[in-house]
C-alpha angles and dihedrals in degrees: 000000000000120000119205087030099146095089150351120008094358092055091045090052091050090052091049091051090049093049088057090056101262123144095237127206112207108208127191136144087256109046105256096222098148092051092048092046092052092053092042088055087056089057102262127132103245133163124189117217127180113215138151097223091193086071108082094201092051090052091049090051090049093050091046089052092049092050093045092048102039103020095240147015111237100182140008121197114190106204099157120111099259121042117248114261124261092256091056092046089051090052090055092049093049092054098051 
């Protein structure tokens, strides 16, 4: 899971994760569908997810969805401008 994945460093990180074989969830406040589609067309496992990561409840719901869908969350890379809050970080830790 990469936050801030719509552009720049976040998108580059998502691509690097994917190149290593990870199913990568691109997260941004506006669902980064075009970015995910481009990388999927290159053969990578990408999922676009729209989430306001400054909203603790939204992050919890996202992490819950990831765990329910994939069974676990192996890595979370927070590339957005402001770090996620402590409640959101705790939600990620509880679902590992």
